[in-house]
C-alpha positions as CSV (number, residue, x, y, z in Angstrom):
1,M,-0.3,-0.2,-0.3
2,T,1.3,3.5,-1.3
3,R,1.7,6.6,1.1
4,I,-0.1,9.4,0.2
5,A,0.1,12.8,0.7
6,A,-0.6,15.1,3.7
7,P,-4.0,16.4,2.2
8,R,-5.3,12.9,2.4
9,T,-4.7,12.6,6.0
10,A,-8.2,13.8,7.0
11,L,-10.0,10.9,5.1
12,I,-7.5,8.5,6.4
13,V,-8.2,9.4,10.0
14,A,-11.7,9.9,9.7
15,I,-12.1,6.4,7.7
16,A,-9.8,4.6,10.8
17,S,-11.4,6.5,13.4
18,L,-15.3,5.7,12.3
19,A,-14.1,2.4,11.7
20,S,-12.7,1.8,15.2
21,S,-15.4,4.0,16.9
22,V,-18.1,1.7,16.4
23,A,-16.7,-1.6,17.8
24,F,-15.4,0.7,21.3
25,L,-18.7,3.1,21.4
26,D,-20.8,-0.9,20.9
27,S,-18.3,-2.4,23.5
28,T,-19.7,0.2,26.6
29,I,-23.1,1.0,25.1
30,V,-24.2,-1.7,25.8
31,N,-23.8,-1.9,29.8
32,V,-26.8,1.1,30.8
33,A,-28.9,-0.9,27.7
34,L,-29.1,-4.2,29.7
35,P,-32.0,-3.8,32.2
36,A,-34.2,-2.6,29.4
37,I,-33.4,-5.8,27.2
38,E,-34.3,-7.8,30.0
39,R,-37.7,-6.0,30.5
40,E,-37.8,-6.4,27.3
41,L,-36.9,-10.0,26.3
42,G,-36.8,-11.7,29.2
43,G,-33.9,-14.1,30.2
44,G,-32.5,-12.5,33.6
45,L,-29.3,-12.3,34.7
46,T,-27.8,-14.5,32.0
47,T,-29.2,-12.7,29.1
48,Q,-28.1,-9.6,30.6
49,Q,-24.1,-11.2,31.2
50,W,-24.3,-12.8,28.0
51,A,-25.2,-9.7,26.1
52,V,-21.9,-8.1,26.9
53,D,-19.8,-11.2,27.2
54,A,-20.0,-13.1,23.6
55,Y,-19.0,-10.0,22.2
56,L,-16.0,-9.6,24.0
57,L,-15.7,-13.5,23.7
58,T,-15.6,-13.1,20.0
59,L,-13.4,-10.0,19.5
60,S,-10.9,-11.1,22.1
61,S,-10.7,-14.7,20.4
62,L,-9.8,-13.5,16.8
63,I,-8.5,-10.1,16.9
64,L,-4.8,-11.8,16.5
65,L,-5.9,-13.9,13.5
66,A,-7.7,-10.2,12.4
67,G,-4.6,-8.7,12.5
68,S,-2.8,-11.2,10.5
69,V,-5.0,-11.5,7.6
70,S,-5.2,-7.9,7.5
71,D,-1.4,-7.6,6.4
72,A,-1.2,-10.6,4.7
73,Y,-4.6,-9.7,2.3
74,G,-5.5,-5.9,2.8
75,R,-6.3,-3.3,5.2
76,L,-8.9,-2.1,3.8
77,L,-10.2,-5.7,2.3
78,V,-10.2,-6.6,6.0
79,L,-11.6,-3.2,6.5
80,R,-14.8,-3.5,4.2
81,I,-15.7,-7.0,5.3
82,G,-15.4,-5.9,9.1
83,L,-18.0,-3.1,8.4
84,I,-20.4,-4.9,6.3
85,G,-20.5,-7.2,9.0
86,F,-20.5,-5.3,11.7
87,G,-23.6,-3.4,10.4
88,V,-25.5,-6.4,9.7
89,A,-25.3,-8.0,13.2
90,S,-25.9,-4.4,14.8
91,I,-29.2,-4.4,12.5
92,A,-29.8,-8.4,13.9
93,V,-29.0,-7.1,17.1
94,G,-31.7,-4.4,17.1
95,L,-34.3,-6.8,15.8
96,A,-33.7,-9.6,18.1
97,P,-37.0,-11.1,19.2
98,D,-35.7,-13.2,21.8
99,P,-32.1,-13.6,24.5
100,L,-30.9,-16.3,22.4
101,F,-30.9,-14.5,19.0
102,L,-29.8,-11.2,20.7
103,V,-26.4,-13.1,22.1
104,I,-25.9,-14.8,18.9
105,A,-26.0,-11.4,16.9
106,R,-23.8,-10.0,19.7
107,A,-20.8,-12.6,19.1
108,A,-21.3,-12.0,15.3
109,Q,-20.9,-8.1,16.7
110,G,-17.6,-8.9,17.9
111,A,-16.2,-11.5,15.4
112,A,-16.9,-8.5,12.9
113,G,-15.2,-5.9,15.1
114,A,-12.4,-8.2,15.5
115,F,-11.6,-7.1,12.1
116,L,-12.4,-3.1,12.1
117,V,-9.6,-2.8,15.0
118,P,-5.7,-3.5,13.9
119,S,-7.2,-2.9,10.3
120,S,-7.8,0.6,10.9
121,L,-5.0,1.9,13.0
122,A,-2.8,-0.2,10.3
123,L,-4.4,1.9,7.6
124,I,-2.5,5.0,9.2
125,T,0.7,3.2,10.1
126,S,1.3,1.7,6.6
127,L,-0.2,5.2,5.0
128,L,1.8,7.5,7.1
129,Q,4.8,8.9,8.6
130,G,6.7,11.3,10.7
131,H,4.5,13.9,12.7
132,E,1.5,13.2,10.3
133,R,1.5,9.7,11.8
134,S,1.6,10.6,14.6
135,R,-1.2,13.6,14.7
136,A,-3.2,11.0,13.8
137,I,-2.3,8.3,16.1
138,G,-3.5,11.1,18.0
139,L,-6.7,11.8,16.6
140,W,-7.2,8.1,16.2
141,T,-7.0,7.4,20.3
142,A,-8.9,10.5,20.8
143,F,-12.3,9.1,18.6
144,T,-11.8,5.9,19.6
145,T,-11.5,6.2,23.3
146,G,-13.6,9.2,23.3
147,A,-16.5,6.7,21.8
148,S,-15.9,4.1,24.7
149,L,-16.5,6.3,27.1
150,V,-19.0,8.3,25.8
151,G,-21.3,4.9,25.0
152,P,-22.8,5.2,28.3
153,L,-24.3,8.4,27.9
154,L,-25.2,7.3,23.9
155,G,-26.9,4.6,25.5
156,G,-28.5,6.4,28.3
157,V,-30.1,9.2,26.2
158,F,-31.6,5.8,23.7
159,V,-32.9,4.1,26.7
160,D,-34.5,7.0,28.5
161,L,-36.2,9.2,25.1
162,L,-36.5,5.9,22.2
163,S,-35.6,2.5,22.9
164,W,-32.3,0.0,24.0
165,R,-33.3,-1.2,20.2
166,F,-31.5,2.1,18.8
167,A,-28.6,2.3,20.5
168,F,-27.4,-0.8,18.1
169,L,-29.6,0.2,14.7
170,I,-27.3,3.8,15.2
171,N,-24.6,1.9,14.3
172,V,-25.9,1.5,10.5
173,L,-25.1,5.3,10.2
174,P,-21.4,5.4,10.7
175,V,-20.7,1.8,9.1
176,A,-22.5,3.8,5.8
177,V,-20.5,6.7,5.9
178,T,-17.3,5.1,6.3
179,L,-17.5,2.4,3.6
180,W,-18.8,5.2,1.0
181,L,-15.4,6.8,2.9
182,V,-13.2,4.0,1.9
183,T,-14.5,4.7,-2.3
184,R,-13.0,8.1,-1.7
185,L,-9.5,6.3,-0.7
186,P,-7.1,7.0,-3.8
187,V,-4.9,3.8,-2.9
188,H,-5.3,0.3,-3.1
189,D,-4.2,-2.9,-1.5
190,E,-1.2,-4.4,-2.2
191,R,-1.0,-8.2,-1.4
192,E,2.3,-9.9,-1.3
193,P,3.1,-12.6,-4.0
194,D,3.7,-15.3,-0.7
195,A,1.5,-13.9,1.6
196,G,-0.4,-16.3,4.0
197,I,-2.3,-17.4,7.2
198,D,-1.3,-20.2,9.0
199,W,-4.3,-21.7,9.7
200,V,-3.7,-24.3,11.8
201,G,-2.2,-21.6,14.0
202,A,-5.4,-19.9,13.6
203,L,-7.4,-22.4,15.1
204,L,-5.2,-22.7,18.0
205,C,-4.7,-19.2,18.7
206,T,-8.8,-18.6,18.8
207,A,-9.5,-21.6,20.5
208,G,-7.1,-21.1,23.0
209,L,-7.6,-17.4,23.4
210,G,-11.3,-18.5,23.3
211,G,-11.4,-20.9,26.6
212,M,-9.5,-18.2,28.4
213,V,-11.2,-15.9,27.9
214,F,-14.6,-17.9,28.3
215,A,-12.9,-18.7,31.9
216,L,-12.7,-14.8,32.9
217,I,-16.1,-14.1,31.8
218,E,-17.9,-16.6,33.7
219,Q,-16.0,-17.7,36.9
220,P,-17.3,-15.0,39.2
221,N,-20.4,-16.5,38.3
222,L,-19.1,-19.8,39.1
223,G,-15.8,-20.0,40.9
224,W,-12.4,-21.0,39.9
225,A,-13.2,-24.4,41.0
226,S,-16.1,-25.5,38.7
227,P,-15.0,-27.7,36.2
228,A,-16.6,-25.3,33.6
229,I,-14.4,-22.8,34.7
230,W,-10.8,-24.5,35.0
231,M,-11.0,-27.0,32.5
232,P,-11.4,-24.5,29.3
233,L,-9.3,-22.6,31.3
234,A,-6.5,-25.0,31.4
235,G,-6.6,-26.3,27.7
236,G,-7.1,-22.6,26.7
237,A,-3.8,-21.9,28.1
238,A,-2.7,-25.7,26.8
239,M,-3.9,-24.8,23.4
240,F,-2.2,-21.2,23.1
241,A,1.2,-22.2,24.3
242,A,1.0,-24.9,21.1
243,F,0.3,-21.8,19.4
244,L,3.1,-20.0,20.6
245,W,5.3,-23.1,19.5
246,R,4.0,-23.4,16.3
247,Q,4.9,-19.6,15.9
248,R,8.7,-20.4,15.4
249,T,8.8,-22.7,12.6
250,T,5.4,-21.4,10.8
251,R,6.4,-19.8,7.5
252,H,3.4,-17.5,8.0
253,P,3.3,-16.8,11.2
254,I,0.2,-15.5,12.8
255,L,2.0,-13.7,15.7
256,P,5.8,-13.2,14.7
257,L,7.2,-13.4,17.8
258,G,10.4,-11.2,16.7
259,L,8.0,-8.1,17.7
260,F,8.9,-9.5,20.8
261,R,12.5,-8.3,20.6
262,A,11.5,-4.9,20.3
263,R,12.1,-3.4,23.7
264,N,9.5,-0.5,23.7
265,Y,7.1,-2.9,22.1
266,W,7.0,-5.9,24.4
267,T,7.2,-2.5,27.8
268,G,4.5,-0.4,25.9
269,N,2.4,-3.6,26.0
270,L,3.1,-4.6,29.4
271,A,2.6,-1.0,30.7
272,T,-0.9,-1.2,28.4
273,L,-1.9,-4.4,30.5
274,F,-1.9,-2.5,34.1
275,V,-3.1,1.1,31.9
276,Y,-5.7,-0.7,30.7
277,A,-7.0,-2.5,33.6
278,A,-7.3,0.3,35.2
279,L,-8.9,2.4,32.8
280,S,-11.3,-0.4,32.8
281,L,-12.3,-0.8,36.8
282,N,-12.4,3.1,36.2
283,G,-14.9,3.3,34.0
284,F,-17.3,0.2,35.5
285,V,-16.8,1.0,38.8
286,V,-18.1,5.2,38.3
287,G,-20.7,4.0,36.2
288,V,-22.8,1.8,38.1
289,Y,-21.9,3.5,41.4
290,L,-23.6,6.6,39.5
291,Q,-26.6,5.1,39.0
292,Q,-26.9,2.1,42.0
293,G,-25.2,4.1,44.7
294,A,-25.4,7.9,44.3
295,G,-29.0,7.4,42.3
296,L,-28.7,8.8,38.6
297,S,-30.5,8.3,35.9
298,A,-28.7,6.3,33.1
299,T,-28.3,9.6,31.3
300,L,-27.0,11.4,34.5
301,A,-24.5,8.8,34.9
302,G,-23.4,9.0,31.1
303,L,-23.0,12.8,31.5
304,A,-20.8,12.6,34.4
305,S,-18.0,11.1,32.3
306,L,-18.4,14.0,29.8
307,P,-15.6,15.9,31.1
308,T,-13.1,13.5,30.4
309,T,-14.2,12.2,27.1
310,V,-13.7,16.2,26.3
311,L,-9.9,16.4,27.8
312,L,-9.7,13.9,25.7
313,I,-10.6,14.3,22.5
314,A,-9.3,18.2,22.7
315,L,-5.5,17.5,23.7
316,S,-4.7,13.8,22.3
317,P,-3.4,15.6,19.3
318,W,-1.4,17.4,20.6
319,A,0.1,14.8,23.0
320,G,1.1,12.7,20.1
321,S,2.5,15.9,18.1
322,L,5.2,16.3,21.5
323,A,5.8,12.9,22.2
324,E,6.5,12.1,18.3
325,R,9.7,15.1,18.9
326,V,10.3,14.4,23.1
327,G,9.8,10.8,23.2
328,G,6.6,8.3,24.4
329,R,8.5,7.7,27.7
330,V,7.6,10.9,29.9
331,F,4.1,11.1,28.7
332,M,3.5,7.4,29.3
333,T,5.0,7.8,32.9
334,L,3.3,11.0,33.7
335,G,0.2,10.7,32.2
336,P,-0.5,6.6,34.5
337,L,0.6,8.9,37.3
338,V,-1.3,11.7,36.9
339,M,-4.6,9.4,36.6
340,A,-3.1,7.8,40.2
341,G,-4.0,10.8,41.7
342,G,-7.5,11.7,40.2
343,A,-8.7,8.0,40.8
344,L,-7.4,9.0,44.7
345,L,-9.6,12.2,44.3
346,L,-12.7,10.0,44.2
347,L,-12.0,9.0,47.8
348,L,-13.8,12.4,48.4
349,V,-17.1,10.7,48.0
350,D,-19.1,10.0,50.3
351,E,-22.5,9.7,51.2
352,S,-23.4,13.2,51.3
353,F,-23.2,12.6,47.4
354,D,-21.9,15.5,45.3
355,Y,-21.0,15.5,42.0
356,W,-19.4,18.7,41.7
357,W,-17.0,19.2,44.5
358,Q,-16.5,15.1,45.1
359,V,-16.5,13.5,41.3
360,L,-16.0,16.7,38.9
361,P,-12.3,17.1,39.9
362,G,-11.2,13.6,40.2
363,L,-12.7,13.1,37.0
364,V,-10.7,16.7,35.1
365,V,-7.4,15.1,36.3
366,F,-8.2,11.6,35.0
367,G,-9.2,13.1,31.7
368,L,-5.9,15.1,32.1
369,G,-3.8,12.1,32.5
370,L,-5.4,10.0,30.2
371,A,-5.0,12.4,27.0
372,A,-1.1,12.8,28.1
373,T,-0.9,8.6,27.6
374,V,-2.8,7.3,25.4
375,S,-2.1,8.8,21.9
376,P,1.5,8.6,23.0
377,L,1.2,5.3,24.0
378,T,0.1,3.7,21.1
379,S,2.3,6.0,18.9
380,T,5.4,4.7,20.9
381,I,3.8,1.0,20.6
382,L,3.6,1.0,16.8
383,G,6.2,2.9,16.5
384,A,8.6,-0.3,17.3
385,I,7.3,-1.7,14.3
386,D,7.7,-1.8,10.3
387,A,4.7,-0.6,8.9
388,D,4.2,-3.8,7.3
389,R,3.6,-5.7,10.4
390,S,1.7,-2.7,11.6
391,G,-1.9,-5.0,11.7
392,I,-0.5,-7.9,14.1
393,A,1.1,-5.0,16.2
394,S,-2.0,-3.4,16.7
395,A,-4.1,-6.3,17.3
396,V,-1.6,-7.7,19.8
397,N,-1.9,-4.2,21.4
398,N,-5.7,-4.2,21.7
399,A,-5.5,-8.0,23.0
400,V,-3.8,-7.5,25.7
401,A,-6.2,-4.3,26.2
402,R,-9.4,-6.3,26.4
403,V,-7.7,-9.0,28.4
404,A,-6.6,-7.0,30.9
405,G,-10.1,-5.6,31.3
406,L,-11.8,-8.8,31.3
407,V,-9.1,-9.9,34.2
408,V,-9.9,-7.0,36.1
409,I,-13.5,-7.5,35.9
410,A,-13.3,-11.0,37.1
411,F,-11.8,-10.2,40.3
412,L,-14.2,-7.1,40.7
413,A,-16.0,-9.2,44.1
414,P,-12.3,-9.2,45.5
415,I,-11.7,-5.5,44.7
416,V,-14.9,-4.1,46.2
417,G,-15.0,-6.8,49.5
418,G,-18.4,-8.0,47.5
419,S,-20.2,-4.8,46.7
420,L,-20.4,-2.0,45.6
421,D,-21.6,-0.1,48.1
422,L,-19.3,3.2,49.3
423,A,-16.8,1.5,50.8
424,G,-16.2,-0.9,47.8
425,F,-16.1,1.8,45.8
426,H,-13.4,3.5,47.7
427,R,-11.3,0.2,47.4
428,A,-11.9,-0.1,44.1
429,A,-10.5,4.3,43.1
430,V,-7.1,2.8,45.4
431,V,-6.8,-0.3,43.3
432,T,-7.3,1.7,39.9
433,A,-4.8,4.4,41.4
434,V,-2.1,1.3,41.7
435,L,-2.6,0.0,38.6
436,M,-2.2,3.2,36.9
437,A,1.2,3.6,39.4
438,V,2.8,0.6,38.3
439,G,1.8,1.3,34.6
440,G,3.7,4.4,34.6
441,L,6.9,3.4,36.6
442,V,6.8,0.0,33.5
443,A,7.0,2.6,31.2
444,F,9.9,4.6,33.2
445,A,12.0,1.8,33.6
446,G,11.6,0.3,30.4
447,I,10.6,2.8,27.2
448,R,13.5,4.5,25.5
449,S,12.5,7.8,24.0
450,L,14.5,7.0,21.1
451,P,14.6,3.5,19.5
452,S,17.6,2.3,17.7
453,P,16.8,1.5,13.9
454,R,16.6,-2.7,14.6
455,E,13.8,-1.9,17.7
456,E,11.7,0.2,15.0
457,A,12.1,-2.6,12.1
458,P,12.7,-6.2,14.5
459,A,14.2,-8.4,11.4
460,R,11.7,-10.8,10.1
461,P,11.9,-14.4,10.9
462,Q,13.1,-16.0,7.8
463,K,11.3,-17.9,5.3
């Protein structure tokens, strides 16, 4: 895929951001729609859980395969497949007549979402370079992370004013716009003559990740001692280990292990593990407590996080551009530490709830740290890998972020002390701060602001 001139940068960013945003938006918008879904379709708690879990299961299981397919067969092709699949699945969710149909459609949505995220970010890294690429990644990060944060607000508005079904049917609009924008892009996919996919490895990877993710999702309900938990966990771990072993010898690896020779890449992914675990914990706990503990409506609970979203969208491009000049290490260190401070400010929340003095200060500080972190983090990680493998590099980083969220939510009960009351909310704030601080310290110890040429483009495995 050839690089294109600067005037087309806005088009690339628009395509990549819209494509990824629908997937990120849907992962959070569903949370506030769950009570309305259960009231209309029935099925109790099981329907609510699997409306979320089916999406996460297929998204997490297929994302490495999707990144590899994107690099092998073309980012635009994979992007189109993901968009069409996501649009069709969204319509199916919005028209679901019963719980089983809903869960199957949500699983299809997650599968399509797995093909959207790595291919959209790889589009930026393969077509742009230098300052343009850093700013574009900043914008992409701002819009996609902002979509996750604004999801509860949109979900609340649809549930309160229209119907939960519109929260999914609305996806058709950005999907259609993105497909049209792709036709305006003056580039074409360039498939390598010897491109291929290790389908045995793909099966091992998907089944392995699927088994482990299923165990993490269901563990809070069944407990670690249940055969329905430890058997898929052990089996999934064994298959994923076999997958990693196979990647050392196969001609077309899904996950080129040489990626992890780049110090900034593996260190950045380790920092991602802690930072995104903290983000998932904070987002879940704040969203739920503001409704159940503070008594806010779904719409008001969504509006509460708006200052964080605004700061993120406004400042992320600036942070990405500045990090490109001075290096990402300082941002990846200070940003999580600032977010840790914002999380600790949430300890101000008490029984006499006051959003303006108890919640807003913490969310503002959190937003400043988030804006300083996410774009430099993404730029640093992908800047350590050559553009030809940006699809799988992005997929690995997104898989790390998704699994981090699953793990921390799986341990939610011990984190909050069994109940998300005020004391549980405070415990979660402290754990969020600790995770953020660890992520910042990992970046400080491991990231090199000016990676060597070897780190920027690790050698490909011999074929």
